[in-house]
C-alpha positions as CSV (number, residue, x, y, z in Angstrom):
1,M,0.0,0.0,0.0
2,S,3.0,2.4,0.2
3,E,2.5,3.2,-3.5
4,A,-1.1,4.2,-2.9
5,V,0.0,6.3,0.0
6,A,2.7,7.9,-2.1
7,R,0.1,8.8,-4.8
8,L,-2.1,10.3,-2.1
9,L,0.7,12.4,-0.6
10,R,2.5,13.3,-3.8
11,P,-0.2,14.1,-6.3
12,R,0.7,15.6,-9.7
13,S,-2.7,17.4,-9.9
14,I,-5.3,18.4,-7.3
15,A,-9.0,19.2,-7.6
16,V,-10.7,21.2,-4.8
17,V,-14.4,20.4,-4.8
18,G,-16.2,23.2,-3.0
19,A,-13.4,25.8,-3.5
20,S,-14.4,29.3,-2.3
21,Q,-13.1,32.8,-2.9
22,A,-13.8,33.6,0.8
23,M,-10.6,33.5,2.9
24,N,-12.6,33.4,6.1
25,K,-13.8,29.9,5.1
26,L,-11.8,26.7,5.1
27,A,-12.7,26.1,1.5
28,G,-11.2,29.5,0.6
29,Q,-7.8,28.8,2.3
30,L,-7.0,25.6,0.5
31,I,-5.7,26.9,-2.8
32,P,-3.8,29.9,-1.3
33,T,-2.1,27.4,1.1
34,L,-1.2,25.1,-1.8
35,L,0.3,28.0,-3.7
36,A,2.2,29.3,-0.6
37,G,3.8,25.9,-0.2
38,G,5.1,26.0,-3.7
39,Y,2.9,23.3,-5.3
40,T,3.9,22.9,-8.9
41,G,1.2,20.6,-10.1
42,A,-2.1,21.5,-11.8
43,I,-4.8,22.9,-9.5
44,Y,-8.5,22.6,-10.4
45,P,-11.0,24.6,-8.3
46,I,-14.5,23.1,-8.6
47,N,-17.5,25.3,-7.9
48,P,-20.3,26.3,-10.4
49,R,-20.6,29.8,-8.8
50,Y,-17.1,31.0,-9.7
51,Q,-15.0,31.6,-12.8
52,E,-11.8,31.6,-10.9
53,V,-10.5,31.0,-7.4
54,A,-7.2,32.4,-6.1
55,G,-6.1,33.1,-9.7
56,Q,-6.9,29.6,-10.9
57,R,-9.6,28.8,-13.5
58,C,-12.6,27.4,-11.8
59,F,-14.7,24.5,-13.2
60,A,-18.4,23.7,-12.6
61,S,-17.8,20.0,-12.0
62,L,-15.1,17.4,-12.0
63,D,-16.3,16.2,-15.4
64,E,-15.2,19.6,-16.9
65,V,-11.6,19.3,-15.8
66,P,-9.4,19.0,-18.9
67,G,-6.7,16.7,-17.4
68,A,-6.3,13.7,-15.1
69,I,-6.9,14.2,-11.4
70,D,-4.5,12.6,-9.0
71,H,-6.1,13.9,-5.8
72,C,-9.5,15.4,-4.9
73,I,-9.9,17.6,-1.8
74,I,-13.6,17.5,-0.9
75,V,-15.1,20.4,1.1
76,V,-18.8,20.1,0.6
77,G,-21.8,19.1,2.8
78,R,-22.4,15.5,3.6
79,E,-25.5,15.4,1.4
80,R,-23.3,16.0,-1.7
81,I,-20.6,13.4,-0.9
82,A,-22.3,10.6,-2.9
83,D,-22.3,12.6,-6.1
84,V,-18.7,13.6,-5.7
85,M,-17.5,10.1,-4.9
86,E,-19.3,8.7,-7.8
87,A,-17.6,11.2,-10.1
88,C,-14.2,10.4,-8.6
89,R,-14.7,6.7,-9.3
90,R,-15.9,7.4,-12.8
91,L,-13.0,9.6,-13.6
92,G,-10.3,7.4,-12.0
93,V,-9.3,9.9,-9.4
94,G,-6.4,8.3,-7.4
95,S,-7.0,9.6,-3.9
96,A,-9.0,12.1,-1.8
97,S,-9.0,14.2,1.4
98,I,-12.5,14.5,2.8
99,F,-13.0,17.6,4.9
100,S,-16.7,17.1,5.1
101,S,-18.2,16.5,8.6
102,G,-21.3,14.9,9.9
103,F,-20.1,11.3,9.9
104,A,-19.2,8.9,12.7
105,E,-18.4,11.8,15.0
106,A,-22.1,12.8,14.7
107,G,-23.8,9.7,16.1
108,E,-25.4,6.6,14.7
109,D,-26.8,8.3,11.6
110,G,-23.4,9.7,10.8
111,A,-21.7,6.3,11.5
112,E,-24.0,4.7,8.9
113,A,-23.2,7.5,6.4
114,Q,-19.5,6.8,7.0
115,R,-20.0,3.1,6.3
116,R,-21.6,4.0,3.0
117,L,-18.7,6.5,2.3
118,V,-16.2,3.7,2.6
119,E,-18.2,1.5,0.2
120,M,-18.5,4.4,-2.3
121,A,-14.7,4.9,-2.2
122,G,-14.1,1.4,-3.4
123,G,-10.3,1.0,-3.9
124,M,-9.6,4.8,-3.8
125,S,-7.3,5.8,-1.0
126,F,-8.5,8.7,1.1
127,I,-8.1,10.4,4.5
128,G,-11.0,11.6,6.5
129,P,-13.8,12.3,6.7
130,N,-13.9,15.2,9.2
131,C,-10.2,16.0,8.6
132,M,-8.1,19.1,7.8
133,G,-6.0,17.4,5.1
134,F,-2.3,16.9,4.9
135,A,1.0,18.7,4.4
136,N,3.8,17.0,2.6
137,L,6.3,19.8,3.2
138,V,9.4,18.0,1.7
139,D,7.6,17.7,-1.7
140,G,5.8,21.1,-1.4
141,V,2.2,19.8,-1.2
142,L,0.3,21.7,1.5
143,A,-3.2,20.3,1.0
144,T,-4.5,21.8,4.1
145,T,-5.8,25.1,5.6
146,S,-3.0,25.7,8.2
147,S,-2.2,29.4,8.4
148,L,1.0,28.5,10.3
149,L,2.3,26.4,7.4
150,R,1.1,28.9,4.9
151,S,3.3,31.6,6.6
152,D,6.4,29.4,6.8
153,P,6.4,26.1,4.8
154,T,10.0,25.3,5.7
155,P,10.4,21.5,5.7
156,G,12.0,19.5,8.5
157,D,12.4,15.8,9.4
158,I,9.6,15.1,11.9
159,A,6.4,13.4,10.5
160,V,3.1,13.7,12.3
161,L,0.1,11.4,12.0
162,S,-2.9,12.7,13.9
163,Q,-6.6,12.0,14.2
164,S,-7.0,15.5,15.5
165,G,-6.4,18.5,13.2
166,G,-6.1,20.9,16.2
167,I,-3.4,18.8,17.8
168,A,-1.5,18.5,14.5
169,F,-1.7,21.9,12.9
170,A,-2.2,24.1,16.0
171,S,-0.7,22.5,19.1
172,L,2.2,20.6,17.7
173,G,2.7,23.1,14.9
174,F,3.0,26.2,17.1
175,T,4.9,24.5,19.9
176,A,7.4,23.1,17.4
177,R,7.9,26.6,15.9
178,A,8.9,27.9,19.4
179,M,11.3,24.9,19.8
180,D,12.8,25.6,16.3
181,L,11.6,22.2,15.0
182,R,10.1,21.6,11.6
183,F,8.0,18.9,9.9
184,S,8.4,16.7,6.9
185,H,4.8,15.5,6.8
186,M,1.7,16.4,8.8
187,I,-1.3,14.2,8.1
188,N,-4.7,14.6,9.8
189,T,-6.9,11.6,9.3
190,G,-10.0,12.9,11.2
191,N,-12.4,9.9,11.6
192,S,-9.7,7.6,10.1
193,A,-12.1,5.7,7.8
194,G,-9.7,5.6,4.9
195,V,-6.1,4.7,4.6
196,S,-4.9,2.9,7.7
197,Y,-2.2,4.0,10.0
198,T,-0.4,0.8,9.2
199,D,0.0,1.9,5.6
200,L,0.9,5.5,6.6
201,V,3.6,4.3,9.0
202,E,5.0,1.9,6.4
203,F,5.2,4.8,3.9
204,L,7.1,6.9,6.4
205,F,9.4,4.0,7.2
206,V,10.7,4.2,3.6
207,E,10.5,8.0,3.3
208,P,14.2,9.0,3.8
209,R,13.3,12.6,4.7
210,A,11.3,11.7,7.8
211,K,13.5,10.7,10.7
212,V,11.0,10.5,13.5
213,V,7.2,9.8,13.5
214,I,4.8,11.3,16.0
215,V,1.4,9.6,16.2
216,A,-1.5,11.5,18.0
217,A,-4.1,8.8,18.3
218,E,-7.6,9.0,19.9
219,S,-8.6,5.4,19.4
220,E,-7.1,2.1,20.4
221,A,-7.7,0.8,16.9
222,V,-5.3,3.4,15.5
223,V,-2.7,2.4,18.0
224,G,-3.2,-1.2,17.0
225,Q,-2.6,-0.3,13.4
226,V,0.7,1.4,14.3
227,L,1.8,-1.6,16.3
228,A,0.9,-3.8,13.3
229,A,3.4,-1.9,11.1
230,V,6.1,-2.3,13.8
231,Q,5.4,-6.0,14.3
232,R,5.6,-6.5,10.5
233,H,8.8,-4.5,9.8
234,G,10.4,-3.9,13.2
235,L,11.0,-0.4,14.6
236,V,12.5,1.0,11.4
237,K,12.3,4.6,12.7
238,P,11.6,6.0,16.1
239,I,7.8,6.4,16.8
240,I,6.3,8.6,19.6
241,L,2.8,8.0,20.7
242,L,0.6,10.8,22.1
243,K,-2.5,9.0,23.2
244,L,-5.5,11.3,23.4
245,G,-8.3,10.1,25.7
246,R,-6.7,7.9,28.2
247,G,-9.7,6.9,30.3
248,D,-11.8,3.8,30.1
249,T,-11.5,2.0,26.8
250,G,-14.7,0.1,27.4
251,V,-13.0,-3.2,27.5
252,R,-14.8,-5.4,30.0
253,M,-13.8,-8.9,30.9
254,A,-16.8,-10.3,32.6
255,L,-16.7,-11.6,36.2
256,S,-13.2,-10.4,37.0
257,H,-10.9,-7.7,38.3
258,T,-9.2,-7.7,34.9
259,G,-12.1,-6.0,33.2
260,S,-11.8,-2.8,35.2
261,L,-8.0,-2.8,34.8
262,A,-8.0,-3.6,31.1
263,G,-9.5,-0.2,30.3
264,D,-6.4,1.5,31.7
265,Y,-4.1,3.6,29.5
266,R,-1.3,1.6,30.9
267,L,-2.4,-1.3,28.7
268,V,-1.7,0.8,25.6
269,Q,1.4,2.2,27.1
270,G,2.8,-1.2,28.1
271,C,2.1,-2.8,24.6
272,C,3.7,0.2,22.8
273,E,6.8,0.5,25.0
274,Q,7.3,-3.2,24.7
275,A,7.6,-2.6,20.9
276,G,10.0,0.3,21.5
277,I,7.5,3.1,20.9
278,V,8.0,6.2,23.1
279,C,4.8,7.2,25.0
280,A,4.5,11.0,25.6
281,D,2.1,12.6,28.0
282,D,1.8,16.1,26.4
283,I,2.7,18.2,23.4
284,D,6.0,19.5,24.7
285,E,7.1,16.0,25.7
286,A,6.2,14.5,22.3
287,L,8.3,17.2,20.6
288,G,11.1,17.0,23.2
289,A,11.4,13.2,22.6
290,A,11.4,13.8,18.9
291,E,14.2,16.3,19.2
292,L,16.3,13.7,21.1
293,L,15.4,10.8,18.7
294,R,16.2,12.8,15.6
295,H,19.7,13.4,17.0
296,G,20.2,9.7,17.5
297,F,19.6,9.4,21.2
298,T,18.3,6.0,22.4
299,P,17.0,4.5,25.6
300,E,20.6,3.7,26.7
301,H,21.4,7.5,26.7
302,A,18.9,8.0,29.6
303,D,21.4,6.4,32.1
304,G,24.9,7.4,32.7
305,L,24.3,11.1,32.7
306,A,26.9,13.7,33.5
307,A,25.9,17.4,34.2
308,I,28.2,20.4,34.6
309,C,27.2,23.9,35.4
310,I,28.4,27.2,36.9
311,S,25.2,27.4,39.0
312,G,24.7,25.1,42.0
313,G,21.0,25.8,42.0
314,N,20.5,24.8,38.4
315,I,22.5,21.6,39.0
316,A,20.3,20.8,42.1
317,L,17.1,21.5,40.1
318,F,18.1,19.1,37.3
319,A,19.2,16.5,39.8
320,D,15.8,16.7,41.5
321,H,14.0,16.1,38.3
322,A,16.3,13.4,37.2
323,D,15.9,11.5,40.5
324,R,12.1,11.9,40.3
325,A,12.2,10.4,36.7
326,G,14.3,7.5,37.8
327,L,17.4,8.6,35.8
328,S,20.9,7.8,36.9
329,F,24.1,9.9,36.9
330,A,27.4,8.2,35.8
331,P,29.8,7.2,38.5
332,L,32.9,8.8,37.0
333,T,36.0,6.6,36.9
334,A,38.8,7.1,39.4
335,E,41.0,8.3,36.5
336,T,38.5,11.0,35.5
337,E,38.0,12.2,39.1
338,A,41.8,12.3,39.6
339,A,42.2,14.3,36.4
340,L,39.4,16.7,37.5
341,H,41.1,17.1,40.9
342,A,44.3,18.0,39.2
343,T,42.6,20.5,36.9
344,L,40.1,22.3,39.2
345,P,40.7,24.1,42.5
346,G,40.4,21.9,45.6
347,Y,37.2,23.6,46.8
348,I,35.3,22.2,43.9
349,S,33.7,18.8,44.3
350,V,34.4,16.6,41.3
351,H,31.5,14.1,42.0
352,N,28.9,14.0,39.2
353,P,26.9,16.2,38.7
354,I,29.6,18.9,39.0
355,D,29.1,22.5,40.1
356,I,32.2,24.3,38.8
357,T,30.9,27.6,40.3
358,A,31.5,31.0,38.7
359,L,35.0,29.8,38.0
360,G,33.6,28.5,34.7
361,L,32.9,32.0,33.6
362,E,36.2,33.5,34.8
363,E,38.3,30.6,33.5
364,P,36.8,29.2,30.3
365,K,39.7,26.9,29.8
366,L,39.0,25.1,33.1
367,H,35.3,24.8,32.1
368,A,36.3,23.3,28.7
369,A,38.7,20.9,30.4
370,A,36.1,19.6,32.8
371,L,33.6,19.1,30.0
372,R,36.2,17.2,27.9
373,L,37.1,14.9,30.7
374,A,33.4,14.1,31.3
375,A,32.8,13.6,27.6
376,Q,35.6,11.0,27.3
377,D,34.7,9.1,30.5
378,A,33.8,5.5,29.8
379,T,30.8,5.6,32.2
380,V,29.2,8.7,30.7
381,R,26.6,8.1,28.0
382,T,25.1,11.6,27.8
383,L,26.8,14.9,28.7
384,I,24.5,17.7,29.8
385,P,26.2,21.2,30.0
386,I,23.7,23.5,31.8
387,L,23.8,27.0,30.5
388,T,22.4,30.0,32.4
389,S,22.6,33.5,31.0
390,A,25.2,35.8,29.5
391,V,25.3,38.9,27.2
392,D,27.1,36.8,24.6
393,Y,27.1,33.0,24.9
394,T,28.8,32.4,21.5
395,P,32.3,31.6,23.0
396,V,30.8,28.9,25.3
397,C,28.6,27.5,22.5
398,T,31.5,27.4,20.1
399,M,33.5,25.5,22.8
400,L,30.6,23.0,23.2
401,A,30.5,22.5,19.4
402,E,34.2,21.8,19.3
403,I,34.0,19.3,22.2
404,R,31.1,17.6,20.5
405,A,33.1,17.3,17.2
406,E,35.9,15.6,19.1
407,G,33.6,12.6,19.8
408,G,32.8,11.0,23.2
409,A,29.5,11.2,24.9
410,P,26.7,12.9,22.9
411,M,25.6,16.2,24.3
412,I,22.3,17.9,25.3
413,A,22.4,21.6,26.2
414,L,20.1,22.4,29.1
415,W,19.7,26.2,28.7
416,T,17.7,27.5,31.6
417,G,18.5,31.2,30.9
418,G,19.3,33.1,27.7
419,S,21.6,35.6,26.0
420,M,21.4,39.0,24.4
421,E,22.3,37.6,21.0
422,T,20.8,35.0,18.7
423,R,23.8,33.3,17.2
424,S,24.4,30.9,20.1
425,P,21.4,28.6,19.5
426,E,22.4,28.5,15.8
427,I,25.9,27.3,16.8
428,L,24.5,24.5,18.9
429,H,22.0,23.4,16.2
430,A,24.7,23.3,13.6
431,A,26.8,21.1,15.9
432,G,23.9,18.7,16.3
433,I,23.4,19.6,20.0
434,P,19.7,19.6,21.0
435,I,18.6,22.4,23.3
436,F,16.1,22.1,26.2
437,R,14.9,25.0,28.2
438,S,13.4,23.1,31.1
439,S,15.0,20.7,33.6
440,G,11.7,18.9,34.1
441,L,11.0,18.5,30.4
442,L,14.4,17.1,29.7
443,A,14.2,14.6,32.6
444,R,10.7,13.4,31.5
445,C,11.8,13.0,27.9
446,L,14.8,11.0,28.8
447,A,12.7,8.8,31.1
448,Q,10.2,8.2,28.3
449,L,13.1,7.1,26.0
450,R,14.4,4.9,28.8
451,R,11.0,3.0,29.1
452,A,10.7,2.4,25.4
453,R,13.2,-0.5,24.9
454,P,12.2,-3.0,22.3
455,A,11.6,-6.3,24.1
456,P,13.8,-9.3,23.6
457,R,12.4,-11.8,21.1
458,P,10.3,-14.4,23.1
459,A,11.4,-18.0,23.2
460,P,9.5,-20.4,20.9
461,L,6.1,-21.6,22.1
462,G,7.3,-25.2,22.0
463,E,7.7,-25.0,25.8
464,M,4.0,-25.7,26.1
465,P,2.6,-27.5,23.1
466,R,-1.1,-27.0,22.5
467,A,-1.8,-30.8,22.6
468,A,-0.5,-31.0,26.2
469,V,-2.8,-28.2,27.5
470,G,-6.2,-29.4,26.6
471,A,-9.2,-27.1,26.2
472,P,-10.2,-25.1,29.3
473,P,-13.4,-26.2,31.0
474,T,-16.7,-24.5,30.2
475,D,-18.1,-22.3,33.0
476,A,-15.2,-23.5,35.2
477,T,-15.7,-23.6,38.9
478,E,-12.8,-22.8,41.2
479,A,-11.8,-26.4,41.6
480,E,-12.0,-27.0,37.8
481,S,-9.9,-24.0,37.2
482,L,-7.2,-25.0,39.6
483,A,-7.2,-28.6,38.2
484,W,-6.8,-27.3,34.6
485,L,-3.9,-25.0,35.7
486,E,-2.2,-27.8,37.6
487,Q,-2.5,-30.0,34.6
488,A,-0.8,-27.3,32.5
489,G,2.1,-26.9,35.0
490,I,1.0,-23.8,36.8
491,P,1.8,-24.2,40.5
492,V,-1.3,-24.3,42.7
493,P,-1.7,-25.2,46.4
494,P,-2.7,-28.7,47.5
495,F,-6.5,-28.7,47.2
496,E,-9.6,-30.9,47.1
497,A,-13.2,-30.3,46.0
498,C,-15.9,-31.8,48.3
499,D,-19.4,-31.4,49.4
500,K,-20.2,-29.8,52.8
501,A,-20.7,-33.2,54.5
502,G,-17.2,-34.3,53.5
503,L,-15.5,-31.1,54.7
504,A,-13.7,-32.5,57.7
505,E,-12.3,-35.5,55.9
506,A,-11.1,-33.4,52.9
507,A,-9.4,-31.0,55.4
508,G,-7.5,-33.9,56.9
509,R,-6.3,-35.0,53.6
510,V,-5.2,-31.5,52.4
511,G,-3.5,-30.5,55.7
512,Y,-3.7,-27.4,57.9
513,P,-3.6,-24.4,57.8
514,L,-6.6,-24.3,55.4
515,V,-8.6,-22.1,53.2
516,V,-12.3,-23.0,52.6
517,K,-14.3,-21.4,49.9
518,L,-17.4,-21.9,47.7
519,D,-16.7,-24.0,44.6
520,T,-18.3,-21.7,42.1
521,A,-17.6,-19.9,38.8
522,E,-18.5,-16.6,40.5
523,T,-15.7,-14.2,41.4
524,H,-15.4,-11.7,44.3
525,I,-16.9,-14.3,46.6
526,S,-14.8,-13.0,49.5
527,D,-16.9,-9.8,49.3
528,T,-20.0,-11.9,50.3
529,G,-18.4,-14.0,53.0
530,G,-17.7,-17.0,50.8
531,V,-14.0,-17.5,51.9
532,F,-12.6,-18.5,55.2
533,L,-8.8,-18.1,55.6
534,D,-6.1,-19.5,57.9
535,I,-8.0,-22.2,59.6
536,R,-5.3,-23.8,61.7
537,T,-6.9,-26.7,63.5
538,P,-9.8,-29.2,63.3
539,A,-11.3,-27.3,66.3
540,E,-11.2,-24.0,64.4
541,L,-12.8,-25.7,61.4
542,A,-15.6,-27.2,63.6
543,A,-16.3,-23.8,65.0
544,L,-16.8,-22.4,61.5
545,T,-18.9,-25.3,60.3
546,P,-22.3,-23.6,61.0
547,R,-21.3,-20.5,59.0
548,I,-19.9,-22.7,56.1
549,A,-23.1,-24.8,56.1
550,A,-25.2,-21.6,55.7
551,L,-23.4,-20.7,52.4
552,P,-25.4,-21.2,49.2
553,G,-24.8,-24.4,47.3
554,D,-23.2,-27.6,48.5
555,R,-19.8,-27.7,46.8
556,L,-16.6,-26.4,48.5
557,V,-12.9,-26.1,47.8
558,V,-10.5,-26.9,50.6
559,A,-6.9,-25.7,49.9
560,R,-3.7,-25.3,51.9
561,F,-3.3,-21.7,53.2
562,L,-0.1,-20.4,51.7
563,P,0.2,-16.7,52.6
564,G,2.8,-14.4,51.0
565,Q,3.2,-11.3,48.8
566,E,0.1,-11.1,46.7
567,L,0.1,-10.6,42.9
568,I,-2.5,-10.5,40.2
569,V,-1.7,-12.3,37.0
570,S,-4.1,-12.4,34.1
571,A,-3.9,-13.3,30.4
572,F,-6.8,-12.2,28.3
573,L,-7.9,-11.5,24.7
574,H,-8.1,-7.8,23.9
575,P,-10.2,-6.7,20.9
576,V,-7.3,-4.6,19.5
577,F,-4.0,-5.8,21.0
578,G,-4.8,-9.5,20.9
579,R,-3.4,-11.7,23.8
580,V,-2.3,-9.5,26.6
581,L,-0.6,-10.3,30.0
582,L,-1.5,-8.3,33.1
583,L,0.7,-8.5,36.2
584,G,1.3,-6.6,39.4
585,S,0.3,-6.1,43.0
586,G,-2.8,-8.2,43.7
587,G,-5.4,-8.9,46.4
588,R,-8.8,-7.6,47.3
589,M,-7.9,-4.0,46.8
590,V,-6.3,-4.3,43.4
591,E,-8.9,-2.0,41.7
592,A,-8.7,0.7,44.4
593,Q,-5.0,1.5,43.7
594,P,-4.0,-0.3,40.5
595,D,-0.3,-1.2,40.5
596,V,-0.2,-3.3,37.4
597,R,1.8,-3.6,34.1
598,F,0.7,-5.0,30.7
599,L,2.7,-6.9,28.1
600,A,1.6,-8.1,24.7
601,L,1.9,-11.8,24.2
602,P,4.2,-13.6,23.4
603,A,6.5,-11.9,26.0
604,A,10.0,-13.0,26.8
605,R,10.8,-14.0,30.3
606,E,13.2,-11.0,30.6
607,S,10.2,-8.7,29.7
608,V,8.1,-10.3,32.4
609,A,10.9,-9.8,35.0
610,A,11.4,-6.2,34.1
611,A,7.6,-5.4,34.2
612,L,7.2,-7.2,37.6
613,A,10.2,-5.3,39.0
614,E,8.4,-2.0,38.2
615,T,5.5,-2.8,40.6
616,L,5.5,-2.4,44.3
617,A,5.0,-6.1,45.0
618,G,7.7,-7.0,42.5
619,C,10.1,-4.5,43.9
620,I,9.6,-5.9,47.4
621,L,10.2,-9.4,46.1
622,K,13.3,-8.5,44.1
623,A,14.9,-6.5,46.9
624,G,14.1,-9.2,49.5
625,Q,12.6,-6.5,51.8
626,R,11.7,-7.8,55.3
627,G,12.6,-11.3,54.3
628,A,10.5,-11.4,51.1
629,T,11.5,-14.1,48.7
630,G,10.4,-15.8,45.5
631,F,10.9,-13.2,42.7
632,D,12.3,-15.7,40.2
633,A,9.5,-18.2,41.1
634,A,6.9,-15.4,40.4
635,V,8.5,-14.6,37.1
636,D,8.4,-18.2,36.1
637,L,4.7,-18.6,37.0
638,I,3.7,-15.4,35.1
639,H,5.7,-16.3,32.1
640,R,4.1,-19.8,32.0
641,V,0.7,-18.3,32.3
642,G,1.4,-16.3,29.1
643,L,2.6,-19.4,27.3
644,L,-0.5,-21.3,28.5
645,A,-2.9,-18.6,27.2
646,L,-1.2,-18.7,23.8
647,A,-1.2,-22.5,23.7
648,A,-4.9,-22.7,24.7
649,G,-5.8,-20.8,21.6
650,E,-9.1,-19.3,20.7
651,A,-11.0,-21.5,23.2
652,L,-9.7,-19.3,26.0
653,R,-10.9,-15.8,26.6
654,Q,-9.2,-15.1,30.0
655,I,-7.2,-16.6,32.8
656,E,-7.2,-14.5,36.0
657,L,-5.2,-15.5,39.1
658,N,-5.8,-13.2,42.0
659,P,-4.0,-13.6,44.2
660,V,-0.9,-15.5,43.4
661,T,1.0,-15.7,46.7
662,V,4.7,-15.6,46.7
663,G,7.0,-16.6,49.6
664,A,9.1,-19.4,50.9
665,H,6.7,-21.9,49.3
666,G,7.5,-20.4,45.9
667,A,4.7,-18.8,43.8
668,V,1.3,-20.5,43.6
669,A,-2.1,-19.5,42.2
670,V,-4.4,-19.7,45.2
671,D,-7.5,-18.2,43.4
672,A,-8.3,-18.8,39.8
673,S,-10.9,-17.9,37.2
674,I,-11.0,-19.4,33.7
675,I,-13.3,-17.9,31.0
676,R,-13.8,-19.6,27.7
């Protein structure tokens, strides 16, 4: 489909259906914007009311156009769309941008109109409806109404794919201008009924003039299309996701905790970061991450920082933000610290980050020497000189450019002040040194890069062949779920199903301490008194027998009580992302303060371990706090649950284990729900 996208974005001729002479209307701004961008192809305004628009001969209909039409921009009411689309198909128009609104964004009637629109388009590629068009700045095609681009169509190397026109052409556009960033492509897909984001990303992967791709997506479906391109080709170029609308996705896994957690933005974030996609929280973060990525910074550059400044306050402020973001400063080698001691006065601490005081202004050679030593230190991956203010910063910026040209650690200038001249930023830009104006923004952007590490390739699924698993039981009770898990090699506690009359005998066979619960397919039974924990003796069991007898139904599960650190582990089928693994801190309060992570399946064991270590329960287990143990056993169980979900195939909708207890006994699933 990259050829079809190329034809859409590089048309040799453009017709504008609904073109207007009124510049206060969107339809009146399209042709002036095309001309301002330097478009060299044929332009055909279509409107029976005019003889010319913006100096171009105007035609009454598409049928009157004397030449072939590569692209049609449609700016008419919804009621006229059918006639325009029919003409496009009859004349062989290659692609379209549909600005018209009143489709899926306008309710069920509009959604039906959008379904008909897709049918009418046939094989024609289009973006929209309800869009603001696109700008292919590197080829001079500004098929949009953006006044910002009309005033300055200078191309850059950042591509934007956005469902929101306001986010693309206003928020990203104006913020980028202030950060001195420019775009190669800006494509607003509106309702995204036409060309897929998979096809758009694949086109940008092979477009040499786009170095970084920012995706502003409102729907999970669009995110899924971006992931499909990455899964098919790998992360050919850096991608930044700005997810719009991070609330409840509407995903509901019946009868379980997983349902309320699966609507979390963290599911999108986890699946994307696992694929190496950077997830930004706001406009400035998306552009800041793009600035780092276009200069070749990677997740590895977010650790091993070195910072040098003449201002102790600015050093402290950046260190505060770096600590909050989980970044690490490089432990300089003994050789580097010795060289710094020999170079700088004794009153200056040479521990990283380094405050060289006002001496850096008075003795520029000492400032340069300290920077050179840090840049060449083997432990330093990123050097951050922090600039403050000066009448003329060109000598310092020239010095930074020279040090950068010598090699060593790449450099990011954190410029918290300013200068009275304008040449200094130009010197840094020419040297390939990105400039950040905020300590907090730089720390957040580095942290976002750090999280987006493409996951290791998972091991083959042969560890758990499908034939050895067997189909999960239908409407599985607790005992049936535990039995199926045990058969598949998932650790469970010793247990037995029994009726109420056989409770004492079953307890004797399982062994104390005990858990007694209803054997049902229902979940949350502890909320209604259906679970009795830590029964230590036959006498305690006898005392509870009247209460147990009063429970509804006759079937019980008797299991060994194995307390420990509690986790939730769930593998479920997501309508967009496919098989997904949820893991994190578990127990009864898991929904009150969700502390969970998500991984797309299949997931490597290393990815499981890293995700678990990010949660509070996993951190406690890994650090062995207060005698906690069993981190590796927990990782093994979680990884095996993921393999089991894949091996079980389409018959399985969800496995939820809550809790899994982890301790001296290892890791065991003490409560289970299986949904076909």
